[in-house]
N, C-alpha and C positions, 0 to 999 in steps of 0.2 A: 502573684508581680502585681505591680502599682499598677494602677488607671493610665496611667501614662505613656508607660512601657507597653502596655497591653495595646492604645490606641495606637504610640510605633507601628504597632505590628501591621495592624489593621492596617493603617496607610501604607505602610511598607505593600504589603501583599496586593490593596490594589493599583498601585502605581505598577507595580508585576504584569497582575492583569490585561490592565487598560494598555501596556504601551506593548503586547505580547502580541506579535503576527499572528498567530495560532489564533482559533475562533476556540475562547475559552466560554462554558453556560454554564449555568446550574439551572436542574429543573427539581420538582416535587419528583414524590415516588409515582404521582399519576402523569407528570409529560410537562405538566405547567411548566412554562421559563419563567425564574425567578429572577436570571444575571446574563449578563451580555456584555459582553467586551468590543471592542471596535475589531478585533480579529475577525470576529461572528457579525460583524457589520458588513464588512469588506469582502469577504467570503462568501455571504449568504445573499445580499442585498436589501435584509429590513434592518433598521436604524431600532436601539434599544427600544422605546416606544412601544412600534411593532412589536418587536419580540415580545416584551413583555406581556401581552395580550396574544399570545400563539402557545398552542400545546408543540410537544418537541415535535406528535405525528403531523405537522405541518413540513418538516425539514428530512423527515424520512419518508422514504420512497413505501407506499402502501403496500408492499411486496415485502418489506421489510419489517413494520415497525410489529407484527407480533413477535419475532425473535427480538429485535430489540426490546422489549417491555420483558423478557422472559428473564433476558441478561440483566435487567432493573432489578427484577426479583431476585436474582444468584446473590447480585450486591446485597441486595438489602435484607439479605438472611447471613450476611457476614462470607459470602464467597470472595475470595481473589478472581478477577477476570484478567487476564494477560491483553498488552492492545490488542486490537484485530482492524484485518481493512473492513468496511463496508460503506457504504455508499448513502449520500444528503442531496438535496433538491433545492439549487435555488430559489429563491425569490423570483427569478425568469422561466424556472422551469428548467434548470440547467442542472443533469446531473452530473456530479461532483464524485469523484471517487476520495474516501478521507480514510487512514489509519486514526482509529481513535483508541484516546484513552479514557478511562473512566474511573472514578474514586466516591466513594458513598463518605457525606458527612453527618455528622451524630450533634444532635442537643448535647447541651451540660451534661445531660444522665444518662447519656452514651447512645438514644436510640438514633440509629439511621435516618435523615428526616430528610434527604434532599442528597441527587447524583449532581459531580463536575464533569465536565465531560472537555478535552481537549482535544481539539479538530483542526489534522492537518491535512492538507488539499495533496491528496499525490495522485490529481488524474493526470499530471503531464507526464508525471514518472511511467505510469499505468498507461498510457496514451504511446509513449518512446517503446514497451517492451513488448504493445503488441503490435507494432509497426516490423518489430525488428522480429518476433515468430510469423509473421505473416509472409516476411523475403522469403524467406523458404516452406510457406503452408503451399498445399498439394504434391501433385505428381512433376518429377522432373525426368526430364527424355534423359538417359543415357546411354550411351552405347554399352548394350555386353562384353565386350571383346576387351578396347582401349580404355574405358568408364570415362570418356568425355562426356562432359555435360552440351545439350542442345540448349540454348535461351531463346527468348519469346519471339525475335530474329531470325531465328533459323540456325544464327552463327554457332559453332560447335567450339569446346573452349577445356582447358584439361580443368578437372577435380579442385585442384587447390584454386585453380586462377577465377575460379567460378567463387569457389566457398568464401574466399577473402572478401570480391566485390559483392557479395550478398548479404554476408553473416560477419563479415567487419572481426572474421579471425586470420591469425597466422598460423604456420605451418612450422615445427621442427621437425626434422630428416630425420631418419632412426632406419635400421634394417632387422626385420623380425627372424625368429632362428631357423624358421623351416626357409627365405631365403637366402636368409647368410649362407643354409648347409646348401642348398642348386650352384650358387654362386661363388660360392669360396671353400668347394669341398674340402681342400687339403690343409684349408686353414677350422675350417669348422665341420670336421671327417663323423665324429658323435651324433652332431644336428643331423646332418642331410640321413642318417641311416633313420631316424625317427619318423 
């Protein structure tokens, strides 16, 4: 490649990094941050100058740093690591749920010298999932005969309406073979005998 072409590619790459809404950063194999885009500034609260003085351990929760550095070692030994969910800590101390993609960067001789990460904030998505699961957590009082469910205010509801209101589900109705045989023995005589 001509030097002008290489420079042009680098400029385009720099624009992509700068304008990405995802946090994109590069750190060496010891975790020292070498590059930090505006998405990382927005997500974590450190400006680029501050970030370039940090080690990745500053934004990785203490209980996750050992595992993270083990993943760095795996990538440094040319192992492919699939994107995974983890957590990070912002400058303000907020714990963020992150979808992390890691890529190794090599020098001209092919030696891996640093790790580039793309980090997407999925905290809101995870919070919504937790809220949905929480709606149906715990013990539900259910009538052993008619199968109605009692809500927190003491009112009884058909199971379909309760679940529709608390789990955002819709129902399609059918009839199982056992009930079809009981209710319609002339139409389903064989199913009635089973």
